[in-house]
C-alpha positions in Angstrom: 176.9 -119.3 114.3 174.4 -120.0 117.1 174.1 -116.3 117.8 173.4 -115.6 114.2 170.8 -118.4 114.1 169.2 -117.1 117.3 168.9 -113.7 115.7 167.5 -115.2 112.5 164.8 -117.1 114.5 164.0 -114.0 116.4 162.9 -112.0 113.4 159.2 -111.2 113.1 157.0 -108.9 111.0 155.5 -107.9 114.3 157.5 -105.0 115.6 157.1 -105.6 119.3 158.2 -109.2 119.0 161.4 -108.2 117.1 162.1 -105.5 119.6 161.7 -107.8 122.6 163.6 -110.7 121.2 166.5 -108.4 120.4 166.3 -107.0 123.9 166.6 -110.5 125.3 169.3 -111.6 122.9 171.4 -108.4 123.6 171.2 -109.1 127.3 173.7 -111.9 126.8 174.0 -115.1 128.8 176.4 -117.9 129.0 174.9 -119.9 126.1 175.8 -123.1 128.1 173.0 -125.1 126.7 173.7 -124.6 123.0 177.4 -125.3 123.7 176.5 -128.6 125.3 174.4 -129.6 122.3 177.2 -128.8 119.9 179.9 -130.5 121.9 177.8 -133.6 122.4 177.2 -133.7 118.7 180.9 -133.5 117.9 181.8 -136.0 120.6 179.9 -138.8 118.9 181.3 -138.0 115.5 178.7 -135.5 114.3 179.2 -132.4 112.3 178.0 -129.6 114.6 178.6 -126.9 111.9 175.7 -128.3 109.8 172.7 -126.0 109.8 170.3 -128.4 111.4 172.5 -128.8 114.4 173.1 -125.0 114.8 169.3 -124.6 114.4 168.6 -127.0 117.2 171.2 -125.3 119.4 169.3 -122.0 119.0 166.1 -123.8 119.7 167.4 -124.9 123.1 168.4 -121.3 123.9 164.9 -120.2 122.9 163.5 -122.7 125.4 165.8 -121.5 128.1 165.0 -117.9 127.4 161.3 -118.6 127.6 161.7 -120.2 131.0 163.6 -117.2 132.2 160.9 -114.8 131.0 158.2 -116.8 132.8 160.2 -117.4 135.9 160.9 -113.7 136.3 157.1 -113.0 136.1 156.4 -115.6 138.8 159.2 -114.3 141.0 158.4 -110.6 140.4 162.1 -110.3 139.5 163.1 -106.7 138.6 166.5 -107.5 137.1 168.1 -110.1 135.0 171.8 -110.0 133.8 172.3 -106.5 135.1 169.4 -105.0 133.2 165.6 -104.7 133.8 163.7 -108.0 133.4 161.2 -108.1 130.6 158.3 -108.1 133.1 159.6 -105.1 135.0 160.3 -103.0 131.9 157.3 -104.0 129.7 154.8 -105.4 132.1 153.6 -108.9 133.0 151.0 -109.2 130.1 153.7 -108.6 127.5 156.2 -110.8 129.3 153.7 -113.8 129.4 153.0 -113.5 125.8 156.6 -113.1 124.9 157.5 -116.3 126.8 154.7 -118.1 125.0 155.9 -116.9 121.6 159.5 -118.1 122.4 158.1 -121.6 123.4 156.0 -121.9 120.3 158.8 -120.6 118.0 161.1 -123.2 119.5 158.7 -126.0 118.7 157.9 -124.7 115.3 161.6 -124.6 114.4 162.2 -128.0 115.8 159.5 -129.5 113.6 161.9 -129.0 110.6 163.9 -131.9 111.9 161.0 -134.3 111.3 162.4 -136.4 114.2 159.9 -137.9 116.7 162.6 -138.8 119.2 163.7 -135.2 119.3 160.1 -133.9 119.6 159.5 -136.5 122.4 162.5 -135.1 124.3 161.4 -131.5 123.8 157.8 -132.0 124.9 159.0 -134.1 127.9 161.5 -131.5 129.1 158.9 -128.7 128.7 156.4 -130.6 130.7 159.1 -131.4 133.4 160.0 -127.7 133.7 156.4 -126.7 134.1 155.9 -129.4 136.7 158.9 -128.2 138.6 157.6 -124.7 138.7 154.2 -125.8 139.9 155.7 -128.1 142.6 157.9 -125.2 143.8 154.9 -122.9 144.0 153.0 -125.4 146.2 155.9 -125.6 148.5 156.8 -121.9 148.8 157.3 -120.7 152.4 157.9 -124.2 153.7 160.8 -124.4 156.2 160.3 -128.2 156.3 161.2 -128.8 152.6 163.1 -132.0 152.4 166.3 -132.7 150.5 164.4 -135.1 148.3 161.8 -132.4 147.4 164.6 -129.9 146.7 166.3 -132.2 144.3 163.1 -133.1 142.6 162.3 -129.4 141.9 165.9 -128.7 140.8 166.0 -131.6 138.3 162.7 -130.7 136.7 163.5 -127.0 136.5 167.1 -127.1 135.4 168.8 -130.5 135.0 166.4 -132.0 132.5 167.0 -129.2 130.0 170.8 -129.8 130.3 170.2 -133.5 129.7 167.9 -132.7 126.7 170.6 -130.5 125.1 173.2 -133.2 125.3 170.9 -136.0 124.2 169.6 -134.1 121.2 173.1 -133.2 120.1 174.1 -136.8 120.3 171.0 -137.9 118.3 171.8 -135.4 115.6 175.3 -136.8 115.5 174.1 -140.4 114.8 175.1 -141.7 118.2 174.7 -145.3 119.5 172.2 -146.1 122.2 174.9 -146.3 124.8 176.3 -142.9 123.8 172.9 -141.3 123.9 172.3 -142.6 127.4 175.8 -141.5 128.5 175.3 -138.0 127.3 171.8 -137.8 128.8 173.2 -138.8 132.2 176.1 -136.4 131.8 173.7 -133.5 131.2 171.5 -134.5 134.1 174.4 -134.6 136.5 176.0 -131.5 135.1 172.7 -129.5 135.3 172.3 -130.6 138.9 175.8 -129.4 139.8 175.2 -126.2 137.9 172.0 -125.3 139.9 173.6 -126.3 143.2 176.4 -123.8 142.5 173.8 -121.3 141.6 172.1 -121.8 145.0 175.5 -121.5 146.7 176.2 -118.2 144.9 173.0 -116.8 146.4 175.0 -116.8 149.7 178.5 -116.1 148.5 178.3 -113.8 145.5 177.5 -110.1 145.0 174.6 -108.5 143.1 177.0 -107.2 140.4 178.6 -110.5 139.9 175.3 -112.4 139.5 173.6 -109.7 137.5 170.6 -109.9 139.9 170.0 -109.4 143.7 171.5 -112.0 146.0 169.6 -113.5 148.9 166.3 -113.3 147.1 165.5 -117.1 147.1 164.6 -117.0 150.8 162.7 -113.7 150.4 160.6 -115.5 147.8 160.0 -118.4 150.1 162.4 -120.8 148.5 164.4 -123.1 150.7 167.7 -124.1 149.0 170.1 -126.9 150.0 172.4 -124.8 152.2 169.5 -123.8 154.4 168.0 -127.3 154.4 171.4 -128.5 155.8 171.6 -125.5 158.2 168.2 -126.5 159.8 169.4 -130.1 160.1 172.5 -128.8 162.0 170.9 -126.0 164.0 167.2 -126.2 164.7 167.3 -122.8 166.5 167.6 -121.0 163.1 164.2 -122.3 162.0 162.4 -119.3 163.5 164.8 -116.9 161.6 164.2 -118.7 158.3 160.4 -118.8 158.7 160.4 -115.1 159.6 162.4 -114.0 156.6 160.1 -116.1 154.3 156.9 -114.9 155.9 157.9 -111.2 155.9 159.9 -111.2 152.7 162.5 -109.1 154.4 165.9 -109.5 156.2 165.1 -106.6 158.5 164.6 -108.7 161.6 167.1 -111.4 160.7 169.9 -110.0 158.6 171.1 -112.1 155.6 174.7 -111.9 156.9 173.6 -113.8 160.1 172.1 -116.7 158.1 175.1 -116.7 155.7 177.5 -116.9 158.7 175.4 -119.7 160.2 175.6 -121.8 157.0 179.4 -121.3 157.1 179.8 -122.1 160.9 177.7 -125.2 160.8 179.3 -126.6 157.7 176.1 -126.4 155.8 177.6 -124.4 153.0 180.6 -126.8 152.6 178.2 -129.8 152.8 176.1 -128.4 149.9 179.3 -127.7 147.9 180.4 -131.3 148.4 177.1 -132.4 146.9 177.8 -130.2 143.9 181.3 -131.8 143.6 179.6 -135.3 143.7 177.3 -134.5 140.8 180.2 -132.9 138.8 182.2 -136.1 139.3 179.2 -138.2 138.2 178.9 -136.1 135.1 182.5 -136.9 134.1 182.1 -140.6 134.9 179.1 -140.8 132.7 181.3 -140.3 129.6 183.5 -143.4 130.0 182.0 -145.0 126.8 182.8 -142.1 124.5 185.8 -142.3 122.2 188.8 -140.0 122.9 188.6 -136.6 121.2 189.2 -132.9 121.9 185.4 -132.6 122.2 185.3 -135.2 124.9 188.1 -133.4 126.6 186.0 -130.2 126.5 183.0 -132.0 128.0 185.1 -133.4 130.7 186.5 -130.0 131.6 183.1 -128.3 132.0 182.2 -129.7 135.4 185.3 -128.3 137.0 184.8 -124.9 135.4 181.2 -124.9 136.6 182.3 -125.6 140.2 184.6 -122.6 140.1 182.3 -120.1 138.6 181.5 -116.9 140.5 178.5 -115.7 138.5 
């Protein structure tokens, strides 16, 4: 139903827009964020099959897709989900405008709810995601990025949207204040664990599994948690990290060397433990929710997320 609604919201009298939205929709994706909205709605006694709930689930996927389009422009990414990114195939100008169209369409559709609390959440999360991108841009190429700075960027760029999906689903389901807070916290912790695993996969996965090149974070000047922990454990690797970021290449310092170093120093395991911590916090956030198969589904997601390989 969400897929049908996504397709419906993608329709436009302007041919290039219809073509691009279909290109993006057909590229697939996990649809994690709409699923979280629907499950959160059901978990508080809502009726997620109702059209307004399906509509808002599609809105959240629109927002997520818009961030992907803009992120790929900023990162000069050539592939996304095993196919050419919008910017690499159609150019940056088209991609910027397409991302803007997706954002505005998401907000236009959400206005149908006539809900100030939901609009407040949507505007806040959009602002947070933009702030996260700007903060990250100012810190690119910094080998002295702190763990605190890393988590600040992560939460703004990723976790706040997870939280918003859960919170909006709960609001549409007529939740209590405690249930709204619980699901907001759940989404925040789950989103943090999700991105931590994503950053770990940059070291452990393959290009085909991820649907995009691995090892690119460092080439783009982004220091992720495994490398932050590596530099805490082995200062001698700082020169290698700085060289790769400066040159945008693994020619002098092979990626395999840095991956092996994160394994040998325990940095990779340490980062994985942090992901486990946030996954556990996510589950603990839901203690106030009544028992149901939907709660069971929400409780099972953190473990699945920790085990994902793509």
